[in-house]
VOPAGU-2260 file (C-alpha; in pm, 1 decimal, decimal comma):
REM VOPAGU-2260
SITE   aa  ch    i         X         Y         Z
SITE  UNK   A    0     644,6     629,3    1847,4
SITE  UNK   A    1     567,5     263,5    1938,1
SITE  UNK   A    2     192,2     176,7    2020,9
SITE  UNK   A    3     127,0     159,0    2392,4
SITE  UNK   A    4     175,2    -160,8    2567,9
SITE  UNK   A    5    -154,4    -352,6    2645,5
SITE  UNK   A    6    -165,0    -635,4    2929,3
SITE  UNK   A    7    -380,3    -947,6    2887,8
SITE  UNK   A    8    -452,5   -1194,5    3166,0
SITE  UNK   A    9    -363,2   -1553,2    3044,3
SITE  UNK   A   10    -363,1   -1893,8    3196,4
SITE  UNK   A   11      26,4   -1863,6    3232,5
SITE  UNK   A   12      23,9   -1510,5    3403,6
SITE  UNK   A   13     -23,5   -1130,0    3270,2
SITE  UNK   A   14     120,0   -1088,1    2939,0
SITE  UNK   A   15     213,7    -733,3    2768,7
SITE  UNK   A   16     190,9    -663,4    2429,5
SITE  UNK   A   17     155,0    -398,0    2131,7
SITE  UNK   A   18    -154,3    -370,8    1927,8
SITE  UNK   A   19     -85,5    -245,9    1565,9
SITE  UNK   A   20    -380,2    -177,8    1341,6
SITE  UNK   A   21    -334,3    -197,9     972,7
SITE  UNK   A   22    -487,7    -242,0     628,6
SITE  UNK   A   23    -489,3    -620,7     651,5
SITE  UNK   A   24    -713,8    -916,6     665,6
SITE  UNK   A   25    -621,4   -1115,5     946,6
SITE  UNK   A   26    -461,6   -1092,5    1301,8
SITE  UNK   A   27    -103,5   -1210,8    1333,6
SITE  UNK   A   28     147,1   -1225,2    1594,9
SITE  UNK   A   29     516,4   -1150,2    1619,5
SITE  UNK   A   30     769,0   -1202,3    1882,1
SITE  UNK   A   31    1082,2   -1027,8    1866,8
SITE  UNK   A   32    1314,2   -1062,9    2166,2
SITE  UNK   A   33    1091,8    -993,2    2447,2
SITE  UNK   A   34     831,8    -779,4    2246,7
SITE  UNK   A   35     489,6    -936,4    2151,9
SITE  UNK   A   36     326,2    -734,2    1881,5
SITE  UNK   A   37     -35,7    -825,7    1755,1
SITE  UNK   A   38    -116,4    -693,9    1407,7
SITE  UNK   A   39    -479,9    -672,0    1323,7
SITE  UNK   A   40    -731,3    -508,7    1072,8
SITE  UNK   A   41    -850,1    -178,0    1166,0
SITE  UNK   A   42   -1213,2    -287,3    1228,4
SITE  UNK   A   43   -1133,8    -615,6    1432,7
SITE  UNK   A   44   -1282,3    -626,7    1774,5
SITE  UNK   A   45   -1050,3    -624,0    2066,8
SITE  UNK   A   46   -1240,8    -923,2    2202,5
SITE  UNK   A   47   -1137,6   -1140,5    1898,2
SITE  UNK   A   48    -789,4   -1016,8    1890,4
SITE  UNK   A   49    -740,9   -1122,5    2258,1
SITE  UNK   A   50    -913,3   -1447,7    2183,1
SITE  UNK   A   51    -646,5   -1503,1    1914,9
SITE  UNK   A   52    -362,6   -1424,6    2164,2
SITE  UNK   A   53    -522,1   -1676,3    2414,4
SITE  UNK   A   54    -522,7   -1938,5    2150,2
SITE  UNK   A   55    -168,0   -1889,8    2077,2
SITE  UNK   A   56     -19,3   -1863,1    2421,2
SITE  UNK   A   57     160,9   -2178,7    2424,0
SITE  UNK   A   58     354,4   -2058,5    2103,4
SITE  UNK   A   59     434,0   -1733,3    2238,9
SITE  UNK   A   60     552,4   -1885,7    2572,6
SITE  UNK   A   61     766,6   -2107,5    2373,2
SITE  UNK   A   62     911,5   -1812,0    2167,4
SITE  UNK   A   63     985,2   -1619,0    2473,9
SITE  UNK   A   64    1190,7   -1908,3    2642,4
SITE  UNK   A   65    1404,7   -1937,0    2341,5
SITE  UNK   A   66    1766,5   -1872,5    2420,6
SITE  UNK   A   67    1894,9   -1534,7    2358,4
SITE  UNK   A   68    2184,7   -1507,8    2123,6
SITE  UNK   A   69    2528,8   -1410,0    2266,7
SITE  UNK   A   70    2633,7   -1039,5    2228,5
SITE  UNK   A   71    2907,1    -923,6    2035,7
SITE  UNK   A   72    3209,1    -797,3    2204,0
SITE  UNK   A   73    3321,7    -501,6    1989,0
SITE  UNK   A   74    3706,5    -512,2    2019,6
SITE  UNK   A   75    3991,2    -589,4    1804,9
SITE  UNK   A   76    3991,6    -950,7    1700,1
SITE  UNK   A   77    3623,8   -1020,0    1737,5
SITE  UNK   A   78    3465,1   -1190,3    1457,7
SITE  UNK   A   79    3156,6   -1100,9    1270,7
SITE  UNK   A   80    2934,6   -1327,1    1011,3
SITE  UNK   A   81    2923,0   -1151,4     711,5
SITE  UNK   A   82    2734,3   -1264,1     391,5
SITE  UNK   A   83    2799,4   -1637,9     463,8
SITE  UNK   A   84    3157,7   -1584,8     585,2
SITE  UNK   A   85    3356,7   -1452,8     876,8
SITE  UNK   A   86    3547,6   -1111,1     913,5
SITE  UNK   A   87    3750,4   -1012,2    1191,5
SITE  UNK   A   88    3728,0    -666,0    1331,5
SITE  UNK   A   89    4045,3    -439,4    1356,4
SITE  UNK   A   90    4041,3     -92,5    1520,7
SITE  UNK   A   91    4215,4     212,6    1354,2
SITE  UNK   A   92    4267,4     468,5    1650,1
SITE  UNK   A   93    4409,0     750,7    1415,6
SITE  UNK   A   94    4191,4     744,2    1126,0
SITE  UNK   A   95    3818,6     784,9    1047,9
SITE  UNK   A   96    3617,3     546,1     822,7
SITE  UNK   A   97    3560,7     198,2     746,5
SITE  UNK   A   98    3786,0     -47,3     544,6
SITE  UNK   A   99    3671,8    -383,0     436,7
SITE  UNK   A  100    3847,5    -675,6     245,9
SITE  UNK   A  101    3754,8   -1027,6     216,5
SITE  UNK   A  102    3797,8   -1138,3     576,8
SITE  UNK   A  103    3889,4    -822,2     769,0
SITE  UNK   A  104    3671,3    -499,9     874,3
SITE  UNK   A  105    3879,9    -239,5     979,0
SITE  UNK   A  106    3713,1      61,8    1192,9
SITE  UNK   A  107    3861,9     411,1    1216,0
SITE  UNK   A  108    3775,7     574,9    1558,1
SITE  UNK   A  109    3959,4     886,8    1542,0
SITE  UNK   A  110    3641,2    1107,6    1545,1
SITE  UNK   A  111    3538,8     931,4    1890,8
SITE  UNK   A  112    3252,0     693,2    1748,9
SITE  UNK   A  113    3239,2     365,6    1917,5
SITE  UNK   A  114    3325,4      51,0    1728,8
SITE  UNK   A  115    2963,3     -77,4    1740,8
SITE  UNK   A  116    2838,2     263,7    1611,7
SITE  UNK   A  117    3093,3     267,8    1327,8
SITE  UNK   A  118    3014,6     -82,4    1218,8
SITE  UNK   A  119    2652,8     -76,1    1245,4
SITE  UNK   A  120    2628,7     246,0    1031,0
SITE  UNK   A  121    2850,2      62,1     773,9
SITE  UNK   A  122    2655,6    -272,8     778,7
SITE  UNK   A  123    2308,7     -60,0     709,2
SITE  UNK   A  124    2458,7     123,9     429,6
SITE  UNK   A  125    2585,3    -195,7     285,4
SITE  UNK   A  126    2259,0    -383,5     351,3
SITE  UNK   A  127    2041,7    -123,6     188,8
SITE  UNK   A  128    2233,9    -144,7    -150,9
SITE  UNK   A  129    2244,6    -522,1    -150,5
SITE  UNK   A  130    1872,6    -557,8     -74,1
SITE  UNK   A  131    1781,3    -331,6    -342,3
SITE  UNK   A  132    1982,9    -497,6    -596,6
SITE  UNK   A  133    1859,4    -862,0    -506,4
SITE  UNK   A  134    1482,1    -760,3    -493,3
SITE  UNK   A  135    1499,7    -587,9    -827,1
SITE  UNK   A  136    1674,2    -899,9    -963,0
SITE  UNK   A  137    1415,7   -1133,4    -817,1
SITE  UNK   A  138    1115,9    -908,2    -893,0
SITE  UNK   A  139    1168,9    -824,2   -1269,5
SITE  UNK   A  140    1131,3   -1167,5   -1444,5
SITE  UNK   A  141     791,8   -1185,9   -1274,5
SITE  UNK   A  142     656,8    -837,9   -1319,0
SITE  UNK   A  143     656,0    -761,7    -969,5
SITE  UNK   A  144     655,7    -396,6    -883,0
SITE  UNK   A  145     820,8    -276,2    -580,3
SITE  UNK   A  146     785,3      94,8    -493,2
SITE  UNK   A  147    1042,2     100,8    -192,7
SITE  UNK   A  148    1304,0    -120,6     -35,6
SITE  UNK   A  149    1408,8     -18,4     300,2
SITE  UNK   A  150    1555,9    -124,5     643,1
SITE  UNK   A  151    1415,1    -255,9     946,5
SITE  UNK   A  152    1573,4    -294,9    1284,8
SITE  UNK   A  153    1388,7    -626,0    1379,4
SITE  UNK   A  154    1579,9    -906,7    1542,3
SITE  UNK   A  155    1377,7   -1202,3    1441,4
SITE  UNK   A  156    1105,6   -1087,0    1192,3
SITE  UNK   A  157    1339,2   -1080,1     884,3
SITE  UNK   A  158    1104,7    -895,1     654,4
SITE  UNK   A  159     773,8    -735,5     573,3
SITE  UNK   A  160     568,0    -623,9     292,6
SITE  UNK   A  161     309,5    -359,6     268,2
SITE  UNK   A  162      14,2    -331,8      36,5
SITE  UNK   A  163     157,1     -19,6    -104,6
SITE  UNK   A  164     460,9    -224,5    -234,5
SITE  UNK   A  165     701,6    -121,5      13,2
SITE  UNK   A  166     935,3    -402,8     151,2
SITE  UNK   A  167    1147,8    -374,8     465,8
SITE  UNK   A  168    1422,6    -611,3     514,8
SITE  UNK   A  169    1621,3    -649,7     856,0
SITE  UNK   A  170    1970,0    -517,4     804,8
SITE  UNK   A  171    2087,1    -823,9    1030,7
SITE  UNK   A  172    2035,0   -1056,0     721,1
SITE  UNK   A  173    2370,8    -933,9     622,4
SITE  UNK   A  174    2493,3   -1196,0     868,6
SITE  UNK   A  175    2349,3   -1468,7     681,1
SITE  UNK   A  176    2468,2   -1617,2     310,8
SITE  UNK   A  177    2320,8   -1451,1      10,8
SITE  UNK   A  178    2094,4   -1722,3     -77,7
SITE  UNK   A  179    1901,9   -1706,1     240,2
SITE  UNK   A  180    1853,1   -1326,2     185,8
SITE  UNK   A  181    1718,0   -1399,6    -152,1
SITE  UNK   A  182    1478,9   -1637,4      12,5
SITE  UNK   A  183    1346,8   -1385,0     256,8
SITE  UNK   A  184    1316,8   -1125,4     -29,4
SITE  UNK   A  185    1124,1   -1385,1    -233,3
SITE  UNK   A  186     877,1   -1447,7      64,9
SITE  UNK   A  187     811,4   -1071,5      67,8
SITE  UNK   A  188     767,0   -1013,2    -291,8
SITE  UNK   A  189     513,1   -1305,1    -296,7
SITE  UNK   A  190     306,9   -1105,3     -42,9
SITE  UNK   A  191     286,2    -828,5    -310,6
SITE  UNK   A  192      23,8   -1102,6    -495,6
SITE  UNK   A  193    -101,5   -1259,7    -178,8
SITE  UNK   A  194    -114,1   -1090,7     166,1
SITE  UNK   A  195    -158,2   -1433,7     359,3
SITE  UNK   A  196      27,1   -1750,3     374,6
SITE  UNK   A  197    -228,1   -1955,2     177,3
SITE  UNK   A  198    -135,9   -2247,5     -74,8
SITE  UNK   A  199    -155,4   -1981,3    -348,8
SITE  UNK   A  200     110,3   -1767,0    -149,0
SITE  UNK   A  201     340,4   -2074,0    -133,6
SITE  UNK   A  202     309,1   -2133,5    -488,9
SITE  UNK   A  203     434,7   -1787,6    -580,7
SITE  UNK   A  204     722,4   -1831,5    -349,4
SITE  UNK   A  205     808,3   -2148,0    -532,0
SITE  UNK   A  206     825,2   -1957,7    -859,3
SITE  UNK   A  207    1054,2   -1699,9    -710,5
SITE  UNK   A  208    1270,4   -1942,1    -514,3
SITE  UNK   A  209    1218,3   -2310,9    -588,8
SITE  UNK   A  210    1415,1   -2458,0    -282,9
SITE  UNK   A  211    1220,0   -2235,7     -45,1
SITE  UNK   A  212    1164,1   -2538,0     195,6
SITE  UNK   A  213    1518,5   -2608,4     245,1
SITE  UNK   A  214    1598,8   -2231,7     270,7
SITE  UNK   A  215    1318,4   -2192,2     561,4
SITE  UNK   A  216    1467,3   -2473,4     757,1
SITE  UNK   A  217    1825,6   -2336,2     716,9
SITE  UNK   A  218    1724,4   -1978,3     804,2
SITE  UNK   A  219    1553,1   -2088,5    1112,0
SITE  UNK   A  220    1876,8   -2283,2    1211,4
SITE  UNK   A  221    2129,0   -2014,3    1142,9
SITE  UNK   A  222    1913,0   -1755,9    1320,7
SITE  UNK   A  223    2014,4   -1940,5    1635,6
SITE  UNK   A  224    2362,5   -1908,8    1616,4
SITE  UNK   A  225    2394,3   -1539,5    1496,8
SITE  UNK   A  226    2543,8   -1295,4    1757,3
SITE  UNK   A  227    2333,6   -1008,0    1920,7
SITE  UNK   A  228    2474,9    -680,6    1799,4
């Protein structure tokens, strides 16, 4: 169940946000679409949390004002970005299943499933397998122990890492080239050693993914071009 929505009066008007308390040291804000989430230590005072939100109001407003991605029309001939290339959708009305080739994704809909439902189920399955392999390959040389790799449904927050060694990656990353998925995985793996974004954290990221600055810039640029699924 999602946390209840709280409201805060800011200079620019009333802002609704969700508060999530967790085992963490600092307060952080995340904007995913039109959802604002504040994550705070379990004992943090609500006055401190809301003071932090007030300080970040301009940043929040900018994020909320960013243009929304175009929705994908799930029909034959539509194109979908997939691991750095483009695939074309085809529909098979008399069959059930999914068939994938280098540049073609065929969806069988004989059981009444919608093209979107069939494609997203397949994408999530492919994502989980791919992420597990990439995280393991990046973690092993550095002795990093990951207890679980799972999927998130976030649209703009690509990954998260819990203190228990649980890493979640957005399945939507599959619309990006593999090297950017590796960057996000490296970012979350670094949080196993350093929970914040201190200079030490970025040194760990650099060990896992040396060209992380360029990858971060590319990720931010490409994210704006992805379709809304």
